[in-house]
Structure formats: structure tokens, C-alpha cells
C-alpha positions as CSV (number, residue, x, y, z in Angstrom):
1,M,9.3,20.6,-33.6
2,S,6.4,18.9,-35.4
3,G,5.9,15.8,-37.6
4,R,7.5,13.4,-35.1
5,L,4.4,11.2,-35.2
6,A,3.7,11.3,-39.0
7,N,2.6,7.9,-40.3
8,H,1.5,6.8,-36.8
9,H,-2.0,5.9,-35.6
10,V,-2.2,6.7,-31.9
11,L,-4.8,5.2,-29.7
12,V,-5.5,7.1,-26.5
13,T,-7.7,6.0,-23.6
14,G,-9.6,8.6,-21.5
15,G,-8.9,11.2,-24.2
16,S,-11.8,13.6,-23.6
17,R,-10.3,15.9,-21.1
18,G,-7.2,16.7,-18.9
19,I,-4.0,14.9,-19.7
20,G,-5.7,12.6,-22.2
21,A,-7.1,15.5,-24.3
22,A,-3.7,17.2,-24.2
23,I,-2.1,14.0,-25.5
24,V,-4.7,13.8,-28.3
25,E,-4.0,17.4,-29.3
26,K,-0.2,17.0,-29.1
27,A,-0.3,13.8,-31.2
28,L,-2.4,15.6,-33.8
29,A,0.0,18.5,-33.8
30,E,2.8,16.0,-34.5
31,D,0.9,14.8,-37.6
32,A,-0.4,11.5,-36.2
33,C,-3.9,10.1,-36.8
34,V,-5.6,9.6,-33.4
35,T,-8.4,7.4,-32.1
36,F,-9.5,8.0,-28.5
37,I,-11.9,6.1,-26.3
38,D,-13.8,7.6,-23.4
39,I,-16.8,6.6,-21.4
40,E,-18.0,10.2,-21.3
41,A,-19.8,10.4,-24.7
42,A,-20.9,14.0,-24.5
43,A,-17.4,15.2,-23.5
44,G,-15.8,13.1,-26.2
45,R,-18.1,14.5,-29.0
46,A,-17.7,18.1,-27.8
47,F,-13.9,17.7,-27.8
48,V,-13.8,16.4,-31.3
49,E,-16.1,19.2,-32.5
50,S,-13.7,21.7,-30.9
51,L,-10.8,20.5,-33.1
52,P,-10.2,22.1,-36.5
53,A,-12.3,20.8,-39.4
54,G,-10.7,17.9,-41.2
55,T,-8.6,16.8,-38.2
56,R,-7.5,13.2,-38.4
57,C,-9.3,12.1,-35.2
58,H,-11.9,9.5,-34.4
59,F,-13.8,9.3,-31.1
60,G,-15.4,6.1,-29.9
61,E,-17.6,5.9,-26.8
62,G,-16.6,3.0,-24.7
63,N,-15.6,1.6,-21.3
64,V,-11.9,0.6,-21.2
65,C,-12.8,-2.1,-18.6
66,R,-14.8,-3.9,-21.3
67,A,-13.0,-5.9,-23.9
68,N,-15.9,-5.7,-26.4
69,D,-15.9,-1.9,-26.2
70,I,-12.2,-1.7,-26.7
71,A,-12.4,-4.1,-29.7
72,R,-15.2,-2.0,-31.3
73,V,-13.4,1.3,-31.0
74,H,-10.1,-0.2,-32.2
75,K,-11.9,-1.6,-35.3
76,E,-13.5,1.7,-36.0
77,G,-10.3,3.6,-35.7
78,S,-8.3,1.1,-37.7
79,A,-10.8,1.2,-40.5
80,R,-10.2,4.9,-40.9
81,F,-6.5,5.2,-40.2
82,G,-4.9,1.8,-40.5
83,A,-3.2,-0.3,-37.8
84,V,-2.5,1.3,-34.4
85,T,1.2,1.9,-34.0
86,A,1.2,3.7,-30.7
87,L,-0.9,3.4,-27.6
88,V,-1.3,5.7,-24.6
89,N,-3.1,4.1,-21.6
90,N,-4.2,7.2,-19.9
91,A,-7.7,6.4,-18.5
92,G,-7.7,6.3,-14.7
93,K,-9.6,7.2,-11.5
94,N,-8.7,8.4,-8.1
95,A,-9.5,6.3,-5.0
96,Y,-10.2,7.5,-1.5
97,S,-10.4,4.9,1.2
98,D,-8.3,2.9,3.6
99,A,-7.3,-0.8,4.0
100,V,-9.9,-1.5,6.7
101,K,-13.0,0.3,5.3
102,M,-12.6,-0.4,1.6
103,T,-14.9,-3.0,0.2
104,E,-13.9,-5.7,-2.3
105,A,-16.1,-4.1,-4.9
106,Q,-14.4,-0.7,-4.5
107,W,-11.0,-2.4,-4.8
108,D,-12.0,-4.2,-7.9
109,D,-13.4,-1.0,-9.4
110,V,-10.1,0.9,-8.9
111,F,-7.9,-1.9,-10.2
112,S,-10.2,-2.5,-13.2
113,V,-9.7,1.1,-14.4
114,D,-6.2,1.9,-13.2
115,L,-4.5,-1.4,-14.1
116,K,-6.6,-4.1,-15.8
117,A,-7.8,-1.7,-18.5
118,A,-4.2,-1.0,-19.6
119,W,-3.6,-4.7,-20.1
120,L,-6.9,-5.1,-22.0
121,V,-6.2,-2.3,-24.4
122,A,-2.6,-3.5,-24.9
123,R,-3.8,-7.0,-25.6
124,E,-6.1,-5.6,-28.3
125,V,-3.4,-3.7,-30.2
126,L,-0.3,-5.8,-29.6
127,P,-1.1,-8.5,-32.3
128,G,-1.0,-5.8,-35.0
129,M,2.2,-4.3,-33.6
130,I,3.9,-7.7,-33.3
131,A,3.0,-8.4,-37.0
132,A,4.4,-5.1,-38.0
133,R,7.4,-5.4,-35.7
134,R,6.7,-1.8,-34.7
135,G,5.0,-0.1,-31.8
136,S,5.3,2.1,-28.8
137,I,3.1,2.0,-25.6
138,V,3.1,4.6,-22.9
139,N,1.3,3.8,-19.7
140,I,0.3,6.9,-17.6
141,A,1.2,5.9,-14.1
142,S,1.7,8.4,-11.2
143,I,4.4,9.4,-8.7
144,H,2.0,7.6,-6.3
145,A,3.7,4.5,-7.6
146,D,6.8,5.6,-5.5
147,M,5.3,8.0,-2.9
148,T,1.8,8.6,-1.9
149,Y,-0.6,10.5,0.3
150,P,-2.8,9.4,3.3
151,S,-6.4,8.3,2.4
152,M,-5.7,7.4,-1.2
153,F,-5.6,3.6,-0.8
154,P,-5.4,1.7,-3.1
155,Y,-4.5,4.1,-5.9
156,A,-0.8,3.8,-5.1
157,A,-1.0,0.0,-5.3
158,A,-2.7,0.1,-8.7
159,K,-0.2,2.6,-10.1
160,S,2.7,0.6,-8.8
161,G,1.2,-2.4,-10.5
162,L,1.1,-0.4,-13.8
163,V,4.8,0.4,-13.6
164,G,5.5,-3.3,-12.9
165,M,3.4,-4.4,-15.8
166,T,5.3,-1.9,-18.0
167,R,8.6,-3.4,-17.1
168,S,7.4,-7.0,-17.8
169,M,5.7,-6.1,-21.0
170,A,8.8,-4.2,-22.2
171,L,10.8,-7.4,-21.7
172,D,8.3,-9.6,-23.5
173,M,7.8,-7.2,-26.5
174,G,11.4,-6.1,-27.0
175,K,12.1,-8.9,-29.5
176,Y,9.4,-7.5,-31.7
177,Q,10.9,-3.9,-31.6
178,I,7.9,-2.8,-29.5
179,R,8.8,-0.3,-26.8
180,V,6.8,0.0,-23.5
181,N,7.3,2.8,-21.0
182,A,5.5,4.4,-18.1
183,L,5.2,8.1,-17.4
184,S,4.5,9.2,-13.9
185,P,3.1,12.7,-13.6
186,G,3.2,14.6,-10.4
187,Y,0.6,17.3,-9.5
188,T,-1.0,18.4,-12.8
189,E,-3.8,20.9,-13.4
190,T,-6.5,18.4,-14.2
191,F,-10.0,17.5,-13.0
192,L,-8.7,14.7,-10.8
193,V,-6.2,17.0,-9.0
194,K,-8.9,19.6,-8.6
195,E,-11.2,16.9,-7.1
196,F,-8.3,15.9,-4.8
197,F,-7.8,19.5,-3.5
198,E,-11.5,19.9,-2.9
199,R,-11.5,16.9,-0.5
200,Q,-8.7,18.4,1.6
201,D,-8.0,21.3,3.8
202,P,-8.2,24.6,1.8
203,S,-4.6,25.4,2.7
204,L,-3.2,22.3,1.2
205,R,-2.8,23.7,-2.3
206,Q,-0.4,26.4,-1.1
207,K,1.5,23.8,0.9
208,V,1.8,21.7,-2.2
209,L,3.1,24.6,-4.2
210,D,5.6,25.4,-1.5
211,A,6.9,21.8,-1.7
212,H,7.7,22.0,-5.4
213,P,11.2,23.1,-6.4
214,M,9.6,25.0,-9.3
215,A,6.9,26.5,-7.1
216,R,4.1,25.5,-9.5
217,I,2.0,22.6,-10.6
218,G,2.4,21.1,-14.1
219,T,0.1,21.5,-17.1
220,P,-1.5,18.7,-19.2
221,L,0.5,19.9,-22.2
222,E,3.8,19.4,-20.3
223,I,2.9,15.8,-19.7
224,A,1.8,15.4,-23.3
225,N,5.1,16.8,-24.6
226,C,6.9,14.0,-22.8
227,V,4.4,11.4,-24.0
228,A,5.0,12.5,-27.6
229,F,8.7,12.0,-27.2
230,L,8.3,8.5,-25.8
231,L,5.9,7.6,-28.7
232,S,8.3,8.9,-31.3
233,D,11.3,7.4,-32.9
234,E,13.4,10.0,-31.1
235,S,13.2,7.6,-28.1
236,S,13.9,4.5,-30.1
237,Y,16.3,3.0,-27.5
238,V,14.0,3.8,-24.5
239,T,11.9,0.9,-23.1
240,G,11.0,-0.5,-19.7
241,A,11.5,2.9,-18.1
242,N,9.3,5.0,-15.8
243,W,9.7,8.7,-16.5
244,R,8.8,11.0,-13.6
245,V,7.4,14.3,-14.8
246,D,6.8,16.1,-11.5
247,G,8.7,19.3,-11.5
248,G,11.3,17.8,-9.1
249,L,8.8,17.1,-6.3
250,S,10.0,13.5,-5.8
251,A,13.7,14.6,-5.8
252,R,13.5,16.3,-2.4
253,F,13.4,15.3,1.3
254,A,10.5,16.4,3.3
255,G,11.0,19.4,5.6
């Protein structure tokens, strides 16, 4: 199916690679116009250049933790494609520490990217959505919001906060016909997951595969497919939800 996002302008954070890039490509395939923001300028430009000529896509270099950067990229994209009608808060970072050794600066850095940024970007686009009484927001959380792994403090706390913020925002925005949902990927073949495996015992990847009912790790496109549904009118009565997309991993007992 294609065309589900026709007449939509989708803003994606962290769209240069991995899940973010897959979401950009999927939204374009569904006939949306897309603006994406990423701190990695070279990767962002290279990604745009890899897209077919004439593609309805705008890249803006910027830090999602800075309100001025967000406002600038939002203004640039809106000048080209009109008001933003859909937002995907995808930008995030892993964290490896523990409750005793972690510094306040490290804590603030993780929460700034994984939680605060989602609010800052939503704050930027929501006035236009409210005025139009139309909009859909998808916050990319993680199954770490429900279950986590040793040594990844405080990633789970930040992602849990993102799911909580999703519920609260859905309640506040429902009267304007704006839907807000979270999507929690499990293991997905991305740079962040590759980085995670490189920090662990070499045998861990096989143990992870063995724990999955489907005996495999997900792909960025499989996450993007679900995001496209949540952004589209096909999910018009879905809000305040947290969708787990993890190949059944969180459905099983250990052992």
C-alpha cells in the first residue's frame, strides 16, 4: 500500500541513519513531504543525496536539544512543504553507567536527548497542529521502558519517561484531534544495537537471537512500517498507546 501519508508534512528527528532514515524513506514512499533534523551534517547531506532526484525531502542540521535549532529547521521545512502535520521523535542515544558512578552531567546529557528533546520538538510543532485540529506524533521509545539490561542506567528511566509523556500529551491533545503514541522497538539492526553488542561478550548476540520467538532481530524498515501506520489516518482512533515492536521478545518468560 502507498499514499497513506499524502498531503502530510512529516518531521523526523535523528533521520540520517538507522530507524530514522528508514522512517524518512517510508514516509516518502507513502507520498509525504519530509523534513528531518540531525546533528550529523555529513550523514544527513549524504542521505538526502542518495534519494531519488526531486524527492520531497528537506534536511536541516541541528541539535534536537536546542530550541533555536529546532525552530530554524521547522521554519525551513514549513517554508517548503507547509505546516507540519506529523512528527516522529526518533533521536536518541544509548547510556552505559550505573546509579553510583554516573555523574550529574552524564544523566542530564542522556535525559536531554532521550526525553527533553521530544518535548522541545513537540512544543515547536503543536501550535500549528492545534490550529489545524489535525496531527499525529509518534515517540520512539524502547522495550527498555518495560524491561532492561544491566549497565544501561539510566536509558530505561528516560525511555519510561518518554512513554509517560506520551500518555499525558495524548490526554491533553485529544480535544484537538491530535493523536500521540509511543512505539517501543526491541532489538533492531542499527548502529546503536551494533554498538551495544560490541561492548558485551561476543557470545551475547547468539544468546539474544535464541531468546527471540522469531529467532531474529528486527530491521529498521519493520519499525518504520509500524510508524507509518500510526502516523496515517488508518490509526485514527489510536492514541495514548505504546506499541511494542520486538518480535515477541517481551512476551516470554526467561528460561
